[in-house]
C-alpha positions in Angstrom: -0.9 23.0 -15.8 -4.1 24.8 -14.3 -5.3 21.4 -12.2 -4.2 22.0 -9.0 -3.8 18.3 -7.9 -1.3 17.7 -10.9 0.7 20.5 -9.9 0.7 19.7 -6.7 2.7 16.1 -7.4 4.4 17.5 -10.0 5.7 19.4 -7.3 6.8 16.7 -4.6 9.7 14.3 -4.6 10.0 10.5 -6.7 9.8 9.0 -3.5 6.8 10.5 -1.8 4.5 11.3 -5.0 3.1 7.5 -5.2 1.6 8.2 -1.3 -0.2 11.4 -2.1 -1.6 10.5 -5.2 -2.9 7.6 -3.3 -3.8 10.4 -0.5 -6.1 12.3 -2.7 -7.0 9.7 -4.7 -8.6 8.2 -1.1 -10.3 11.5 -0.1 -11.7 12.1 -3.7 -13.3 8.7 -3.8 -15.0 9.9 0.1 -16.2 12.4 -1.3 -17.4 10.9 -4.5 -19.1 8.0 -2.3 -18.6 6.1 -5.0 -17.8 1.5 -4.1 -13.8 1.3 -4.1 -13.1 -1.2 -5.9 -15.2 0.9 -9.4 -12.4 4.3 -8.2 -10.1 4.8 -11.2 -6.4 5.4 -10.1 -6.5 9.1 -11.5 -10.3 10.0 -10.1 -8.5 12.4 -8.0 -8.2 14.9 -10.4 -11.8 14.9 -11.3 -12.2 17.1 -8.3 -13.1 20.7 -8.2 -10.1 21.2 -5.3 -10.2 24.5 -5.3 -14.4 25.2 -4.6 -13.6 23.1 -1.3 -14.8 25.2 1.7 -14.7 24.5 5.0 -18.0 22.1 5.1 -16.0 19.9 2.6 -12.8 19.5 4.1 -13.9 19.3 7.7 -16.4 16.1 6.5 -13.0 14.4 4.7 -11.2 15.0 8.6 -14.3 13.1 10.2 -14.5 10.4 7.2 -10.5 10.0 7.5 -10.3 10.0 11.2 -13.4 6.8 11.7 -11.7 5.2 9.0 -8.2 4.8 9.4 -5.1 4.7 12.1 -4.0 9.0 13.2 -0.7 9.2 11.4 -2.5 8.2 8.2 -5.3 10.4 8.8 -2.9 13.3 8.9 -0.7 12.0 6.2 -4.0 12.7 3.7 -5.1 15.8 5.9 -1.5 17.5 4.5 -1.7 15.8 0.8 -4.9 18.0 1.1 -3.6 21.2 2.5 -0.8 20.9 0.4 -3.7 21.0 -2.2 -5.6 23.9 -1.8 -2.8 25.7 -1.2 -2.0 25.3 -4.9 -4.9 26.0 -5.9 -4.7 29.2 -3.7 -1.6 30.0 -5.7 -2.7 29.4 -8.8 -5.6 32.4 -7.8 -8.7 30.2 -8.2 -9.0 30.9 -4.7 -9.2 33.4 -2.4 -6.6 33.9 0.5 -9.3 34.0 3.0 -11.4 30.3 1.4 -8.5 28.9 1.4 -7.3 29.6 5.1 -10.7 28.0 6.4 -10.8 25.3 3.8 -7.3 23.9 5.3 -8.1 25.3 9.0 -7.8 21.5 10.2 -7.0 20.3 13.5 -5.0 17.0 13.1 -6.8 13.5 14.5 -5.5 12.9 17.6 -4.8 9.6 19.0 -1.6 7.0 19.3 -1.2 3.6 18.4 2.1 1.6 18.9 4.8 1.2 16.6 4.1 -1.1 14.1 7.2 -3.4 13.5 9.9 -5.0 15.3 13.5 -6.1 15.4 15.5 -8.0 13.3 17.6 -10.9 14.5 21.5 -11.4 13.5 20.9 -14.3 12.7 17.7 -13.6 10.3 19.7 -10.5 9.3 22.4 -13.3 8.0 19.8 -15.7 6.4 18.3 -12.8 4.2 22.1 -11.9 2.9 22.8 -15.8 2.5 19.3 -16.1 0.2 20.4 -13.4 -1.9 22.9 -14.8 -4.1 25.9 -14.0 -6.3 24.0 -13.0 -10.1 22.7 -9.9 -10.6 19.4 -8.9 -8.8 20.8 -10.9 -5.6 24.6 -8.6 -5.6 22.1 -5.6 -5.7 19.8 -6.8 -3.1 22.2 -7.8 -0.9 23.7 -4.5 -1.2 20.4 -2.9 -0.1 19.9 -4.6 2.7 23.0 -3.7 4.2 23.0 -0.6 3.1 19.4 -0.3 5.0 20.4 -1.8 8.0 24.1 -0.2 8.7 23.5 3.0 7.6 20.0 3.4 9.1 18.8 4.5 5.7 14.7 5.2 5.3 14.0 3.3 1.8 13.0 6.6 0.6 16.4 8.2 1.2 17.6 5.0 -0.3 15.7 5.1 -3.5 16.8 9.0 -3.9 20.4 7.9 -4.3 22.7 8.4 -7.2 26.2 7.2 -7.6 27.5 10.8 -7.0 25.9 10.1 -3.2 28.8 7.9 -3.0 32.2 8.9 -1.6 35.5 6.9 -0.5 37.4 9.4 1.7 40.6 8.5 4.0 38.5 7.6 6.8 36.4 4.9 4.5 33.2 4.8 2.3 30.0 6.9 2.6 26.9 7.8 1.6 25.8 11.6 1.8 21.9 10.7 2.4 19.2 13.8 1.8 16.8 12.7 4.6 13.2 14.9 6.2 13.5 18.5 6.1 16.1 18.9 3.2 18.4 18.0 5.7 21.7 16.4 4.3 24.1 13.4 6.7 26.3 11.7 6.4 26.3 8.1 6.7 29.5 6.7 7.0 29.8 2.4 5.8 32.7 0.1 7.0 32.9 -3.7 6.9 30.3 -6.3 6.0 27.7 -3.1 4.4 30.8 -2.0 2.8 32.2 -5.1 1.5 28.7 -5.1 -0.4 28.0 -2.2 -1.7 31.3 -2.4 -3.3 30.6 -5.8 -5.3 27.5 -4.3 -6.8 28.9 -1.3 -7.9 31.7 -3.5 -9.4 28.3 -4.6 -11.2 26.9 -1.9 -11.9 29.7 0.5 -13.8 30.7 3.4 -13.0 27.7 5.1 -15.2 25.9 8.5 -13.3 22.0 7.9 -12.8 20.6 5.7 -9.4 22.7 4.1 -6.8 20.2 1.1 -7.3 18.2 0.7 -10.0 15.9 -1.6 -12.1 17.9 -5.4 -12.9 14.6 -6.7 -14.6 13.9 -6.9 -18.1 11.4 -4.2 -17.0 12.4 -0.5 -16.9 16.1 -1.6 -16.8 18.3 0.9 -15.6 15.7 2.7 -14.4 15.1 4.0 -10.4 14.0 1.3 -8.2 10.8 2.5 -6.4 10.2 2.2 -2.3 7.7 0.2 -3.6 10.4 -2.2 -5.1 12.5 -2.3 -2.6 9.5 -2.9 -0.2 8.2 -6.0 -2.2 11.8 -7.1 -2.7 12.6 -7.6 0.9 9.2 -9.2 1.0 10.0 -11.3 -1.1 13.8 -12.3 -0.1 12.3 -13.2 3.6 9.9 -15.4 2.5 12.5 -17.6 0.5 14.5 -17.4 3.7 11.8 -18.7 5.6 12.7 -15.3 7.7 9.4 -13.4 8.9 7.6 -11.0 7.8 9.1 -7.1 7.5 9.8 -4.0 6.4 12.5 -1.9 5.3 12.1 0.5 8.6 12.5 -2.9 10.3 16.1 -2.6 9.5 16.3 1.3 10.5 14.5 0.3 13.7 17.1 -3.1 14.3 20.0 0.0 13.7 18.3 2.3 16.1 18.3 -1.0 18.4 21.9 -1.8 18.5 23.5 0.9 18.6 21.5 2.0 21.8 23.0 -1.7 23.3 26.1 -1.1 22.2 25.4 2.4 24.6 25.4 5.5 22.0 23.5 8.7 22.9 
């Protein structure tokens, strides 16, 4: 409880904790100058974060800018600032030392957006590949909700059964998104039926809306990486070109715009 990196990560949402942990470990590896293959997964815990000063953080920024795309580099810098702020709050850094060390400009630049749109035939092939076993019913519901609701995968894995509601207008999900903003996501047609099929199998026990169905961690909350791996495996089995969960969100937006939505 005195390690600023551990305290910082403990305060993150489960869906973002793993991402920020990897970012901090990358920074720790850069600081150590060790071979990447030999660097341990918990190497970030050994960094004396509270002793970092501007000359150290500025060097980290330069190394990140050289190795990564701007968005990725800036995510790492966000994690670094968060740990430094935590060190200050723990009384391990003065306010002046924190402000100087954290005074880093964002890494500038842009990249063409990654990803692609998913054709309706590809979506049908993905759903057809899921089958009628428990895992297939769950995966079909996940794919349908990602597309029809335009959810981020972090939003999806954070959903509990309590976030699913039925009203006179139909089914909906109450989603907590970025910036702690809550929104209502209506589900209709095939998406509502796919989710209904999963709920019939899942049961009405409280807990994650989508949980692990395998022998390992059965019933536990899925991770964002598990959703990514599932979609990749289903796409490979269906003969669909590589895609990511965010491609379903991208397709959702594009289809709405094509239909005349604002």
